[in-house]
KOLVEX-239399 format. One line per field, with one value per residue: x, y, z of N, C-alpha, C, CB in turn; residue number from 0. Coordinates in steps of 0.1 Angstrom, whole numbers. Glycine has a CB too. Layout:
n_east X;...
n_north Y;...
n_up Z;...
ca_east X;...
ca_north Y;...
ca_up Z;...
c_east X;...
c_north Y;...
c_up Z;...
cb_east X;...
cb_north Y;...
cb_up Z;...
pos NUM;...
END
This chain:
n_east 8;5;23;17;33;27;31;22;-7;-2;3;32;53;75;107;122;151;170;200;219;231;245;249;249;253;268;302;309;289;292;302;281;260;237;244;253;283;290;270;278;287;267;244;216;210;211;190;168;167;164;139;123;125;113;87;79;76;97;117;141;172;205;239;271;306;340;374;396;413;430;457;458;432;415;420;405;381;351;350;349;333;307;308;291;274;273;260;236;225;219;200;180;166;152;135;109;100;114;140;174;205;238;272;298;331;343;370;384;375;362;342;327;326;313;289;277;274;256;234;227;219;197;180;177;164;141;140;150;175;202;229;253;275;309;341;362;387;411;446;451;432;439;463;457;452;472;482;503;495;463;447;446;419;403;411;401;373;372;379;357;335;339;338;311;298;305;294;267;263;267;246;225;230;215;184;151;132;147;149;136;131;120;111;103;112;138;151;166;172;168;193;199;191;209;238;271;293;319;336;363;384;401;405;393;387;362;343;316;286;269;267;241;206;186;178;151;145;153;177;199;192;208;230;245;270;288;297;314;326;333;319;292;287;290;270;248;249;246;233;204;194;206;227;235;253;244;246;227;195;196;221;214;192;206;223;204;191;212;221;197;194;217;212;191;205;219;199;182;153;147;129;133;154;163;169;186;193;215;204;208;193;185;162;140;117;115;132;154;159;166;190;205;208;224;247;256;265;286;304;315;333;366;392;416;409;388;402;419;400;389;411;416;393;394;418;442;467;460;471;491;482;468;440;423;426;420;406;432;446;437;447;438;405;404;429;429;433;415;383;368;344;334;355;354;328;333;353;338;318;333;344;320;307;327;344;365;391;385;358;348;353;334;310;311;310;285;276;295;296;271;238;229;203;189;162;126;102;83;97;117;102;91;114;122;99;101;125;118;95;105;122;147;151;142;136;150;181;182;199;203;219;223;216;201;172;171;165;140;127;125;110;87;77;84;78;50;40;48;33;7;6;4;27;42;41;16;14;32;32;43;66;93;125;128;101;93;107;95;106;114;116;146;152;165;196;204;182;161;137;116;109;81;69
n_north -12;23;48;80;111;142;177;204;214;202;175;154;146;126;134;131;128;127;113;120;100;89;62;46;40;19;8;-8;-4;7;-14;-32;-52;-37;-11;19;31;54;71;85;112;122;145;142;119;126;145;129;113;133;144;122;118;142;138;119;134;139;156;169;170;159;166;152;160;159;170;159;133;102;85;58;55;59;37;15;25;42;72;98;130;155;190;201;226;236;215;214;239;236;215;230;242;222;212;220;221;204;204;216;207;214;204;222;232;249;251;255;277;311;333;354;346;321;328;343;325;306;322;330;305;301;322;316;291;298;297;272;263;248;245;222;221;216;208;195;168;155;150;148;164;189;193;201;227;245;236;216;196;187;211;210;193;209;235;236;237;260;280;274;283;311;316;309;329;352;347;346;372;384;373;385;412;427;440;426;443;461;466;489;497;518;532;558;576;570;555;526;510;511;525;527;503;485;469;476;458;454;432;420;396;367;350;361;391;411;434;437;451;420;416;411;409;400;366;343;325;340;332;306;271;258;231;203;178;167;146;145;157;185;188;182;203;225;220;223;250;262;246;237;215;182;158;125;95;65;32;18;16;25;39;60;71;81;100;118;128;140;160;176;185;201;220;234;245;264;283;279;266;232;220;233;222;196;162;138;107;86;61;31;14;-19;-36;-63;-88;-107;-111;-128;-125;-98;-99;-115;-99;-79;-94;-100;-75;-72;-91;-79;-61;-47;-56;-41;-15;-10;-11;11;32;29;35;62;72;70;81;67;45;13;-6;-25;-44;-77;-90;-108;-106;-88;-54;-31;-16;17;52;74;88;117;123;120;136;138;126;124;115;95;77;68;56;35;21;13;-3;-25;-36;-42;-61;-79;-81;-92;-75;-78;-85;-62;-44;-52;-47;-19;-13;-7;17;33;35;43;32;1;-16;-46;-59;-66;-43;-37;-43;-24;0;-5;-2;24;37;29;41;68;72;66;84;88;100;126;121;109;104;92;66;48;16;6;25;21;7;3;29;32;10;19;43;35;14;16;44;47;30;44;66;56;50;74;88;102;129;133;152;181;208;233;256;263;251;254;254;228;214;224;247;279;312;328;356;388;399;425;441;467;463;436;413;405;376
n_up 0;-8;9;16;19;34;29;46;31;8;-13;-11;-37;-56;-73;-105;-121;-151;-155;-180;-205;-235;-242;-219;-183;-173;-174;-196;-214;-240;-255;-258;-278;-287;-287;-303;-311;-324;-315;-293;-296;-311;-319;-326;-313;-285;-286;-291;-268;-248;-255;-252;-224;-216;-225;-207;-185;-168;-143;-149;-169;-166;-170;-165;-160;-168;-168;-180;-197;-205;-222;-214;-205;-227;-243;-235;-227;-236;-233;-242;-245;-250;-244;-215;-212;-238;-251;-237;-243;-270;-267;-254;-273;-286;-268;-243;-216;-198;-172;-173;-165;-159;-154;-140;-131;-102;-98;-122;-136;-140;-120;-134;-162;-159;-146;-166;-187;-176;-170;-195;-206;-190;-197;-225;-223;-211;-183;-173;-164;-146;-123;-117;-92;-90;-76;-88;-88;-95;-103;-130;-142;-131;-143;-168;-165;-157;-132;-112;-94;-80;-60;-24;-6;13;5;-21;-16;-2;-21;-38;-22;-21;-48;-53;-38;-52;-77;-72;-65;-90;-105;-91;-97;-114;-106;-104;-116;-130;-157;-180;-207;-224;-252;-259;-240;-241;-222;-212;-189;-154;-138;-112;-101;-110;-101;-91;-73;-65;-55;-35;-27;-13;-35;-57;-76;-85;-102;-113;-127;-139;-175;-184;-179;-150;-147;-158;-137;-115;-106;-119;-109;-81;-78;-61;-55;-37;-9;12;44;41;16;23;41;24;6;23;28;3;-18;-37;-48;-44;-56;-49;-36;-24;-9;5;21;48;49;31;45;67;56;44;67;80;62;58;84;87;67;80;102;89;86;66;48;51;34;10;-2;-23;-22;-41;-46;-67;-89;-105;-128;-141;-160;-161;-174;-155;-123;-126;-154;-155;-140;-156;-178;-166;-160;-185;-193;-174;-183;-204;-195;-190;-170;-166;-174;-156;-132;-135;-136;-110;-94;-101;-91;-63;-58;-55;-64;-77;-92;-88;-72;-64;-83;-72;-45;-14;-12;-8;22;25;24;51;50;52;43;16;-14;-35;-44;-17;-3;-21;-21;5;5;-12;1;24;12;1;25;39;23;21;-3;-30;-49;-76;-75;-64;-85;-104;-90;-90;-116;-129;-120;-107;-79;-72;-63;-76;-93;-103;-115;-117;-131;-112;-88;-89;-88;-62;-46;-50;-40;-13;-4;-8;8;33;44;30;6;-17;-43;-73;-91;-121;-136;-161;-167;-192;-219;-244;-247;-219;-209;-221;-209;-182;-184;-197;-181;-153;-146;-151;-130;-107;-111;-110;-83;-72;-68;-86;-110;-136;-155;-164;-141;-139;-155;-152;-140;-112;-105;-112;-92;-70;-57;-43;-60;-55;-33;-43;-34;-34;-36;-25;-12;-1;-27;-48;-63
ca_east 0;13;22;20;38;21;38;11;-19;2;9;46;55;89;113;130;161;177;215;219;243;241;250;246;262;277;314;310;277;296;305;269;255;226;249;260;293;290;260;284;287;257;233;203;207;207;177;157;167;158;125;116;124;103;74;76;74;108;120;153;183;218;251;283;317;354;383;408;413;444;460;454;418;408;423;394;369;345;348;348;319;305;308;277;267;271;250;223;220;213;188;170;159;143;126;103;96;123;151;187;215;252;283;309;339;348;384;390;367;361;328;320;323;304;276;271;270;244;223;223;211;184;172;174;154;129;139;152;189;207;244;259;288;319;355;371;394;422;458;450;424;447;475;452;448;483;486;510;486;450;448;440;404;397;413;392;360;374;377;343;326;340;333;296;294;307;285;254;262;266;232;216;234;203;172;141;124;157;146;126;129;111;117;99;121;152;156;166;172;169;206;200;188;220;248;285;295;333;341;377;386;413;407;387;384;352;336;302;275;268;262;228;196;183;172;137;143;160;191;198;191;222;230;258;271;298;292;324;322;333;309;279;285;289;256;238;249;242;226;190;192;218;229;243;254;244;244;217;185;201;230;207;185;215;228;193;188;224;221;186;197;227;204;183;214;222;188;174;143;150;120;138;166;158;180;183;203;216;199;212;185;184;148;136;104;117;144;164;162;174;203;212;212;236;258;261;273;298;313;322;342;380;398;426;402;381;411;423;389;388;423;413;382;398;431;452;471;458;475;501;475;462;426;416;429;411;410;443;444;438;449;426;397;408;442;427;431;405;369;368;332;333;365;348;317;339;359;327;312;343;344;307;304;339;347;378;392;378;343;345;352;321;300;311;310;273;272;306;293;257;230;225;192;185;149;114;97;76;107;124;92;90;125;121;89;106;135;111;86;111;132;160;152;131;135;162;189;180;211;202;232;223;205;193;163;170;157;126;121;122;100;75;73;85;71;35;37;49;21;-5;7;3;40;48;32;12;16;39;23;50;74;107;131;124;87;93;112;88;115;110;125;153;152;177;203;206;169;158;126;113;102;69;70
ca_north 0;35;57;94;121;155;189;213;209;198;161;153;137;125;140;122;135;117;115;117;93;84;48;40;43;8;12;-16;-2;9;-27;-40;-52;-28;3;25;39;67;80;92;126;125;154;137;109;133;151;118;110;145;145;110;121;152;132;111;144;140;170;175;163;162;161;153;165;158;179;152;118;98;75;46;54;58;24;5;32;52;83;111;135;169;200;201;238;236;205;218;250;230;208;239;246;211;208;232;220;197;212;214;209;212;204;231;232;261;251;258;287;323;336;362;338;311;334;348;313;300;331;329;293;303;330;309;280;303;293;257;260;244;244;212;227;206;214;186;161;147;157;149;176;200;195;208;241;252;231;203;187;192;217;202;193;221;247;237;242;275;287;273;292;325;316;310;342;362;343;350;387;387;370;395;425;434;437;421;454;471;469;499;495;528;538;572;584;566;548;512;504;520;521;526;489;477;471;473;454;455;422;418;385;359;343;368;405;412;446;437;441;411;422;404;411;389;355;340;319;347;326;291;263;253;216;199;164;162;140;146;167;198;188;183;217;234;218;229;264;268;238;236;201;174;145;118;81;56;18;11;25;30;50;71;78;89;112;127;134;148;172;184;192;211;231;241;252;276;292;276;256;219;216;240;214;183;152;128;96;80;48;25;2;-28;-41;-75;-94;-114;-107;-136;-120;-86;-102;-120;-87;-72;-103;-98;-63;-74;-99;-70;-51;-50;-54;-30;-2;-9;-8;25;40;29;42;76;77;71;88;58;35;-1;-14;-35;-53;-88;-88;-118;-103;-77;-40;-28;-5;30;63;79;96;131;125;119;150;138;125;118;108;83;68;62;47;23;13;7;-14;-36;-42;-47;-73;-88;-82;-91;-63;-81;-84;-48;-37;-55;-40;-5;-11;-3;30;41;37;45;20;-6;-25;-55;-66;-62;-29;-36;-43;-11;9;-7;3;39;41;27;52;81;73;63;94;86;106;134;117;100;107;79;63;34;10;5;34;16;-3;5;41;29;2;27;53;28;4;21;56;45;24;54;75;49;50;88;93;110;137;128;163;193;219;245;257;264;240;256;250;214;209;231;256;293;321;335;371;395;404;440;448;476;458;422;412;396;369
ca_up 0;-9;20;10;29;31;33;47;24;-5;-12;-15;-48;-59;-84;-112;-129;-159;-157;-195;-211;-248;-243;-206;-172;-172;-181;-208;-222;-254;-262;-259;-292;-291;-286;-315;-305;-330;-309;-282;-299;-321;-313;-328;-302;-273;-288;-289;-253;-241;-258;-245;-209;-214;-227;-195;-175;-158;-138;-155;-175;-160;-177;-158;-168;-163;-175;-184;-200;-206;-232;-209;-203;-240;-249;-233;-223;-245;-223;-248;-243;-254;-232;-211;-215;-252;-255;-232;-251;-282;-263;-250;-285;-291;-256;-238;-202;-189;-167;-180;-155;-164;-144;-143;-120;-97;-98;-134;-143;-133;-117;-144;-174;-156;-143;-178;-195;-171;-171;-209;-208;-183;-206;-237;-221;-203;-168;-170;-162;-133;-123;-108;-88;-85;-73;-95;-78;-100;-108;-145;-145;-127;-152;-180;-161;-151;-119;-112;-86;-76;-47;-13;-5;19;-3;-33;-11;2;-34;-43;-14;-26;-62;-53;-33;-63;-88;-67;-66;-104;-109;-84;-99;-120;-99;-113;-123;-135;-172;-184;-222;-228;-264;-260;-231;-243;-210;-213;-176;-142;-134;-97;-98;-115;-90;-91;-59;-62;-46;-35;-18;-14;-48;-68;-76;-95;-100;-116;-128;-151;-187;-187;-169;-141;-155;-155;-124;-105;-109;-122;-98;-76;-75;-56;-54;-27;3;22;54;34;6;29;47;13;1;33;27;-10;-28;-38;-51;-41;-61;-39;-39;-12;-13;13;27;61;46;25;56;76;48;43;80;83;53;62;97;84;60;90;110;81;86;54;49;46;23;-1;-7;-28;-22;-52;-48;-80;-90;-118;-129;-152;-158;-169;-172;-142;-117;-132;-167;-153;-135;-167;-186;-159;-161;-199;-193;-167;-191;-214;-188;-191;-157;-166;-174;-144;-122;-137;-132;-95;-89;-103;-83;-49;-57;-50;-75;-73;-104;-84;-62;-71;-84;-63;-31;-9;-14;2;32;18;33;58;41;52;36;2;-20;-45;-41;-3;0;-29;-16;18;1;-19;12;32;4;1;38;44;16;20;-17;-36;-58;-88;-73;-62;-98;-110;-82;-93;-131;-134;-115;-100;-65;-71;-61;-88;-91;-114;-111;-125;-129;-99;-78;-90;-82;-48;-39;-51;-31;0;-1;-8;19;46;48;24;-7;-23;-57;-78;-103;-128;-144;-167;-170;-207;-223;-254;-241;-205;-206;-224;-198;-170;-187;-201;-171;-139;-144;-149;-117;-98;-113;-104;-68;-68;-63;-96;-118;-149;-163;-158;-135;-141;-167;-149;-132;-98;-103;-112;-79;-59;-50;-45;-66;-44;-32;-48;-22;-36;-37;-14;-5;-5;-40;-49;-76
c_east 9;11;26;23;32;29;27;-1;-15;8;23;47;70;94;122;138;168;192;218;232;238;240;247;257;271;290;316;298;281;298;292;265;245;231;255;270;294;280;266;284;278;245;219;199;203;194;166;156;160;143;117;115;114;89;69;74;85;111;131;162;195;229;263;294;330;363;396;404;428;445;456;439;411;411;411;381;364;341;348;334;319;305;294;269;264;260;236;217;213;200;177;161;149;135;120;100;107;135;164;198;229;262;294;317;343;363;391;382;368;346;321;316;312;290;269;266;257;232;218;215;197;174;167;163;142;128;141;166;192;222;247;273;298;332;365;381;406;434;457;443;432;458;470;449;460;487;494;501;473;452;441;425;398;399;404;378;361;372;363;334;327;335;318;291;295;296;271;252;261;252;222;220;224;191;161;134;134;154;134;121;118;117;114;109;136;159;155;165;174;183;208;197;198;232;262;289;309;338;356;380;399;416;402;385;375;344;321;298;277;262;250;218;193;175;159;135;149;175;189;198;205;221;244;258;281;292;302;319;322;321;295;276;283;275;246;237;243;232;211;185;206;218;239;244;254;241;232;207;190;211;224;199;194;220;216;191;200;223;209;188;207;221;197;193;219;210;180;163;147;141;124;151;161;170;176;194;203;212;201;205;188;171;146;122;104;130;156;169;170;188;212;217;224;248;265;270;286;308;320;332;357;387;408;420;395;390;416;412;387;399;421;403;386;412;442;455;469;463;485;495;468;446;418;419;419;415;421;439;447;441;436;418;401;421;441;424;419;391;368;356;330;343;360;337;323;345;348;320;321;343;331;304;316;343;362;379;384;363;339;344;339;309;299;309;297;269;282;303;279;250;226;213;189;173;138;110;90;86;115;115;91;102;125;111;94;116;128;102;92;123;146;162;140;128;148;168;190;192;211;216;234;212;196;185;161;163;143;119;117;110;87;69;73;77;56;31;38;37;8;-6;6;16;47;38;28;13;25;29;30;59;89;112;128;109;85;97;105;96;112;120;133;152;165;183;205;193;166;146;123;105;91;70;57
c_north 12;44;71;103;135;166;200;207;203;184;161;142;137;131;130;130;124;122;111;111;87;69;40;42;31;11;4;-14;0;-3;-36;-40;-42;-13;7;34;53;77;88;107;130;133;148;126;115;140;141;115;121;146;133;113;132;147;124;121;144;154;176;165;168;157;163;158;162;166;172;138;114;87;61;44;52;45;15;12;42;64;97;117;150;177;202;214;240;227;209;230;246;223;218;243;235;206;221;232;214;205;207;217;205;212;213;233;246;262;256;268;300;327;343;353;328;317;338;336;307;309;331;316;294;312;323;298;285;298;279;253;257;242;233;217;216;214;206;180;153;155;158;161;189;203;200;223;247;248;218;192;194;199;208;204;205;234;248;242;256;283;286;282;306;326;317;324;353;359;348;365;391;384;380;409;434;430;433;432;465;475;478;497;505;535;553;580;581;559;533;505;514;516;521;512;480;480;467;470;454;445;421;408;378;354;351;383;408;425;444;450;431;419;415;406;398;378;351;333;327;344;312;283;258;239;213;185;159;157;139;156;181;199;190;197;227;233;224;244;270;260;238;222;194;161;137;103;74;42;12;21;32;41;62;79;87;102;122;135;144;161;181;192;203;223;240;250;265;286;290;266;243;215;223;234;200;174;141;118;91;65;43;13;-6;-36;-53;-79;-102;-109;-115;-130;-107;-89;-108;-109;-80;-81;-102;-86;-65;-82;-91;-61;-56;-46;-42;-16;0;-5;7;34;41;37;57;81;78;78;80;47;21;-10;-26;-45;-65;-87;-97;-116;-92;-63;-36;-17;8;41;67;88;111;134;124;133;150;136;117;109;95;73;61;52;34;14;6;-5;-26;-43;-49;-61;-83;-91;-83;-78;-66;-80;-69;-40;-39;-48;-25;-3;-5;11;38;43;40;32;14;-15;-33;-62;-62;-48;-27;-36;-30;0;8;-1;18;44;40;38;65;83;71;72;93;94;115;130;110;106;93;77;50;29;9;14;28;4;0;18;39;20;10;36;46;19;9;34;55;39;35;64;69;49;64;94;102;117;129;139;174;203;233;245;258;252;242;252;235;208;215;240;271;301;328;350;376;402;419;448;455;471;444;422;402;390;362
c_up 0;3;15;22;24;36;33;40;11;-4;-18;-26;-51;-72;-91;-122;-138;-160;-171;-199;-225;-249;-230;-196;-168;-180;-194;-217;-237;-262;-264;-274;-297;-291;-299;-310;-311;-324;-297;-284;-310;-315;-314;-317;-289;-274;-286;-274;-245;-243;-252;-230;-207;-216;-215;-183;-164;-155;-146;-161;-168;-168;-167;-166;-161;-173;-180;-189;-201;-217;-227;-208;-217;-247;-247;-229;-232;-236;-229;-246;-246;-242;-228;-214;-229;-256;-250;-238;-263;-278;-258;-261;-289;-279;-251;-223;-193;-185;-174;-170;-160;-153;-149;-130;-115;-97;-110;-143;-135;-131;-128;-156;-171;-154;-156;-187;-190;-172;-186;-211;-201;-191;-219;-235;-213;-189;-165;-167;-148;-134;-113;-105;-83;-83;-81;-84;-83;-105;-123;-149;-142;-137;-166;-178;-153;-137;-121;-105;-83;-62;-36;-12;1;12;-15;-28;-7;-10;-39;-35;-19;-40;-62;-48;-44;-74;-84;-68;-81;-109;-103;-88;-107;-111;-109;-122;-128;-150;-173;-198;-227;-240;-264;-252;-234;-231;-211;-199;-165;-136;-119;-92;-105;-107;-94;-76;-55;-52;-47;-24;-20;-28;-60;-66;-88;-93;-102;-122;-139;-163;-192;-176;-161;-149;-150;-141;-112;-106;-112;-109;-94;-72;-71;-54;-44;-15;14;33;48;24;12;35;35;7;10;32;14;-18;-26;-42;-49;-47;-52;-43;-25;-16;-5;18;40;58;40;36;64;68;47;56;83;75;56;75;95;77;71;99;102;80;73;56;43;34;10;-7;-10;-29;-32;-53;-62;-79;-104;-121;-142;-150;-167;-166;-159;-136;-123;-146;-165;-148;-147;-176;-179;-161;-175;-200;-186;-175;-201;-208;-191;-177;-156;-166;-161;-133;-123;-132;-116;-89;-90;-93;-68;-47;-52;-60;-70;-83;-99;-75;-70;-71;-75;-49;-27;-13;-4;11;25;29;40;49;41;46;21;-4;-30;-40;-28;-1;-8;-25;-4;15;-4;-8;20;25;4;14;42;36;14;6;-20;-45;-71;-86;-71;-75;-105;-103;-86;-108;-136;-130;-107;-86;-62;-69;-74;-85;-104;-109;-121;-122;-116;-87;-77;-84;-67;-40;-39;-41;-16;4;0;4;33;49;42;11;-10;-37;-60;-90;-110;-138;-150;-171;-185;-212;-234;-249;-227;-201;-209;-214;-186;-173;-190;-190;-157;-137;-142;-136;-106;-99;-108;-89;-63;-63;-74;-105;-131;-160;-156;-152;-136;-153;-164;-141;-117;-96;-103;-98;-67;-51;-53;-54;-55;-45;-38;-36;-22;-36;-24;-5;-9;-18;-40;-63;-79
cb_east -10;9;32;7;53;6;50;15;-29;12;0;55;47;94;121;121;171;171;224;217;249;249;264;244;255;271;326;311;269;308;315;258;250;215;259;249;307;287;249;298;302;252;234;202;220;218;176;160;181;165;122;125;138;105;74;87;60;120;123;161;184;218;254;286;316;359;386;418;405;449;474;460;412;412;435;398;371;333;358;352;315;292;316;276;274;284;254;224;232;222;191;177;168;152;134;90;84;128;152;188;211;255;288;305;352;343;389;392;352;368;327;328;336;308;278;282;281;247;227;236;218;186;180;186;162;116;127;147;197;200;251;259;285;321;358;379;385;417;470;444;411;453;482;440;435;481;473;523;493;439;441;447;400;402;428;390;356;387;387;339;329;355;337;291;303;321;285;251;275;276;228;217;247;201;167;130;114;171;144;131;124;107;110;85;118;160;149;179;184;158;216;190;174;222;243;294;289;336;335;385;375;413;399;373;397;343;340;294;261;259;273;231;183;174;182;132;150;155;201;210;182;226;226;262;274;308;286;338;331;346;309;277;298;299;254;242;264;255;231;183;187;220;235;238;267;234;256;223;172;207;241;197;177;227;232;180;187;237;221;173;202;239;194;175;226;227;192;184;130;149;105;140;178;152;182;181;201;231;183;228;170;196;138;146;99;117;144;160;150;167;203;204;201;232;254;250;265;294;305;311;339;387;404;436;393;374;423;426;375;388;436;409;370;399;429;448;485;443;482;513;465;465;422;418;443;410;398;456;453;424;455;430;382;408;452;416;443;407;361;369;319;334;378;344;308;349;367;316;309;357;348;296;299;337;340;382;407;381;340;355;364;319;302;325;311;262;260;309;302;251;218;236;179;197;146;102;88;67;118;128;79;89;138;118;76;113;146;102;74;116;133;162;154;134;132;157;203;167;224;194;233;222;212;202;168;184;163;125;131;134;104;77;81;99;75;30;47;62;19;-5;20;-7;49;58;38;-2;2;49;19;59;70;109;146;126;78;102;127;82;129;110;118;168;150;173;216;214;157;156;114;105;113;56;82
cb_north 0;43;53;99;122;156;193;227;220;207;152;150;140;110;153;111;143;116;107;130;82;90;44;25;47;-6;10;-30;10;18;-35;-34;-66;-29;4;32;32;66;71;87;130;112;168;131;100;144;157;106;107;158;145;97;126;164;122;102;143;132;170;183;165;157;170;139;179;143;192;152;115;92;75;44;66;70;17;-3;38;46;82;111;134;170;213;199;250;233;191;220;260;220;198;252;249;200;201;233;212;184;210;223;200;222;189;245;225;263;237;245;283;335;343;374;331;303;346;356;303;296;346;328;281;309;343;303;270;301;297;249;272;232;257;198;237;195;214;194;152;137;149;136;176;198;182;201;241;266;229;204;182;182;231;205;181;222;247;223;233;277;282;258;291;330;302;299;347;361;328;345;393;379;356;393;425;430;449;413;460;466;456;513;481;538;532;574;581;578;553;507;493;518;530;536;486;480;463;485;440;469;408;431;375;348;330;362;414;400;457;434;447;399;424;389;416;394;343;331;305;345;329;287;250;263;208;207;158;173;126;150;167;200;175;173;220;231;203;224;269;269;224;246;198;173;145;120;78;61;11;3;17;19;44;66;68;80;108;118;124;141;168;175;182;206;225;232;243;272;306;272;261;208;221;254;214;185;147;136;85;81;47;23;6;-38;-30;-86;-103;-130;-110;-150;-117;-78;-112;-130;-77;-70;-118;-98;-51;-82;-110;-63;-50;-42;-66;-32;-2;-22;-18;27;35;15;38;79;67;57;100;51;38;-3;-6;-29;-46;-101;-90;-132;-98;-78;-31;-25;-7;34;75;86;96;136;115;109;154;126;118;128;117;87;75;73;54;27;23;17;-9;-32;-32;-37;-69;-101;-71;-104;-61;-96;-92;-41;-42;-70;-41;0;-24;-12;29;54;47;53;23;-14;-16;-64;-62;-72;-25;-49;-54;-7;8;-22;-2;43;33;14;53;82;64;48;95;71;96;149;129;86;112;78;64;35;-3;-10;47;11;-17;6;53;22;-9;35;61;20;-8;23;66;36;13;62;78;34;44;89;81;102;150;122;170;199;216;248;269;277;239;271;256;208;212;220;253;300;331;331;375;405;397;442;438;490;467;415;408;403;359
cb_up 12;-22;32;3;30;36;24;40;22;-12;-21;-3;-60;-59;-80;-120;-121;-173;-146;-202;-202;-259;-247;-208;-160;-175;-172;-204;-217;-254;-254;-250;-295;-281;-274;-325;-308;-345;-304;-279;-302;-327;-318;-342;-300;-270;-302;-298;-248;-245;-273;-247;-204;-224;-239;-192;-168;-163;-124;-144;-191;-145;-190;-151;-172;-161;-168;-173;-213;-192;-237;-194;-196;-249;-244;-221;-209;-252;-212;-263;-228;-262;-236;-196;-209;-260;-250;-217;-254;-289;-251;-244;-297;-297;-245;-245;-201;-196;-152;-193;-142;-175;-143;-149;-123;-83;-95;-142;-144;-142;-105;-148;-179;-144;-134;-186;-196;-156;-167;-218;-201;-169;-210;-243;-212;-211;-163;-182;-167;-127;-120;-114;-76;-96;-59;-106;-71;-111;-104;-150;-138;-113;-154;-185;-154;-151;-110;-105;-73;-76;-46;1;2;34;-8;-39;0;9;-44;-41;1;-25;-69;-43;-21;-69;-91;-53;-60;-112;-105;-69;-107;-135;-90;-105;-114;-134;-180;-181;-224;-217;-276;-255;-217;-247;-197;-220;-175;-132;-141;-90;-101;-131;-78;-96;-57;-57;-50;-32;-19;-4;-48;-72;-76;-96;-110;-103;-129;-148;-197;-190;-175;-129;-156;-165;-124;-91;-96;-130;-100;-65;-88;-43;-67;-24;0;17;66;27;-2;40;55;2;-1;47;29;-18;-26;-47;-66;-25;-76;-25;-47;-1;-10;25;30;70;36;14;64;79;34;40;91;80;38;62;108;75;50;99;113;68;87;42;43;56;26;1;4;-42;-8;-65;-38;-85;-86;-118;-130;-154;-160;-166;-183;-144;-102;-134;-175;-142;-123;-175;-187;-144;-158;-209;-187;-154;-198;-222;-173;-203;-151;-178;-186;-141;-122;-152;-137;-90;-97;-118;-84;-43;-48;-36;-80;-71;-114;-77;-53;-64;-99;-68;-29;6;-12;-5;44;12;25;72;45;66;42;-1;-28;-55;-52;7;-2;-44;-13;27;-9;-30;21;36;-10;-3;49;41;2;28;-25;-44;-61;-93;-60;-53;-107;-110;-67;-89;-138;-129;-107;-108;-59;-82;-52;-94;-88;-118;-97;-121;-141;-97;-80;-104;-89;-45;-46;-65;-33;2;-12;-21;17;46;63;21;-19;-22;-66;-80;-99;-135;-135;-180;-163;-212;-229;-266;-244;-199;-214;-238;-194;-166;-199;-214;-172;-135;-155;-160;-114;-100;-128;-109;-63;-56;-61;-104;-122;-149;-168;-168;-121;-128;-175;-141;-134;-95;-115;-122;-78;-50;-54;-31;-76;-45;-18;-59;-21;-48;-40;-18;-7;6;-51;-46;-77
pos 0;1;2;3;4;5;6;7;8;9;10;11;12;13;14;15;16;17;18;19;20;21;22;23;24;25;26;27;28;29;30;31;32;33;34;35;36;37;38;39;40;41;42;43;44;45;46;47;48;49;50;51;52;53;54;55;56;57;58;59;60;61;62;63;64;65;66;67;68;69;70;71;72;73;74;75;76;77;78;79;80;81;82;83;84;85;86;87;88;89;90;91;92;93;94;95;96;97;98;99;100;101;102;103;104;105;106;107;108;109;110;111;112;113;114;115;116;117;118;119;120;121;122;123;124;125;126;127;128;129;130;131;132;133;134;135;136;137;138;139;140;141;142;143;144;145;146;147;148;149;150;151;152;153;154;155;156;157;158;159;160;161;162;163;164;165;166;167;168;169;170;171;172;173;174;175;176;177;178;179;180;181;182;183;184;185;186;187;188;189;190;191;192;193;194;195;196;197;198;199;200;201;202;203;204;205;206;207;208;209;210;211;212;213;214;215;216;217;218;219;220;221;222;223;224;225;226;227;228;229;230;231;232;233;234;235;236;237;238;239;240;241;242;243;244;245;246;247;248;249;250;251;252;253;254;255;256;257;258;259;260;261;262;263;264;265;266;267;268;269;270;271;272;273;274;275;276;277;278;279;280;281;282;283;284;285;286;287;288;289;290;291;292;293;294;295;296;297;298;299;300;301;302;303;304;305;306;307;308;309;310;311;312;313;314;315;316;317;318;319;320;321;322;323;324;325;326;327;328;329;330;331;332;333;334;335;336;337;338;339;340;341;342;343;344;345;346;347;348;349;350;351;352;353;354;355;356;357;358;359;360;361;362;363;364;365;366;367;368;369;370;371;372;373;374;375;376;377;378;379;380;381;382;383;384;385;386;387;388;389;390;391;392;393;394;395;396;397;398;399;400;401;402;403;404;405;406;407;408;409;410;411;412;413;414;415;416;417;418;419;420;421;422;423;424;425;426;427;428;429;430;431;432;433;434;435;436;437;438;439;440;441;442;443;444;445;446;447;448;449;450;451;452
END
């Protein structure tokens, strides 16, 4: 029986975001017989996927990004990808309602350029833009941007906090009613409502204002995905949607309660922060069929590539360790310069399930640490409902392990079940990404009086 949670007089329903991948999130998806490798950078493929997700009334599309690859990685892994903001700008033209979330790093950009690009996407899409904020975490990425090594974890978050403060000032530098556009008087804008804020900090010196009026959502939606202590505190301070990875209901409940309480300590409403764990489904007519589909994908993996990916993810070289031995003792989490929370998740998974390194590689192949589910549509819907109604999630970041067929299975089989249970919309009720997520338009920090929207 469906247990519905109510917020005031409004029924709480879950949110579904599609983590967009042309071929799939399993690392061997490109080798599957149904996958067309040329689709990796084919816009028409992304257009079809985006339109299919919009027809299903999903909240948003999300594109991840990394700023490096290597000769070793490209030998076995189809990891090339289009730049997210460029691709989403194109998808904004061929969609009309679904949200568009791009990953951009604070470590390798400047606030003005980033603020302008995202404000442009928000204007072009009529209020559907979101920014997934990352600090990046590998030396390979740093070496493409004038660094020898990636800066230490806390320094990356220190820069990110100032980056966000400046970016928010830029987005707020035009008040909502600053535009006059009066041809008769020759007044284009009320310049008393356009602000030069003259920020001077440790990392940035920015005069402002932005050379673009306030965007339809007030500002693009802020999304964050770090689950380290620094990451959770950063998310509690800034994020409006949080992508996260947990392996169990209990872990997801603990993360959910922790982050919501941190949000409250910053004086923000926990209801204005949407938490979306990643879920990597494979769906079959029976559970056995789904597991067979997953096993077929596992058989296409290459251990050398899997090991390289894992080493990069945890910031520790595992190439000299035997595959049929245990995961070796890793440095303490706080000593890892790269992705601390994911390294800890992987360590916990290996210890809890007593996995060999080879077994761990297969457990991670389908979702890089996100929860994988191989089962019937009913089983997938049951698990999503359990997490949603038991304090573990406000919705999910859907990551099909194999896109071709897998996305259709989720949209055609799981989404209707969630709709029948009253857990997911049957039609869009708003036009902007904030409206989809039930989030308020933020007040402008420079406005002289509270704004009414």
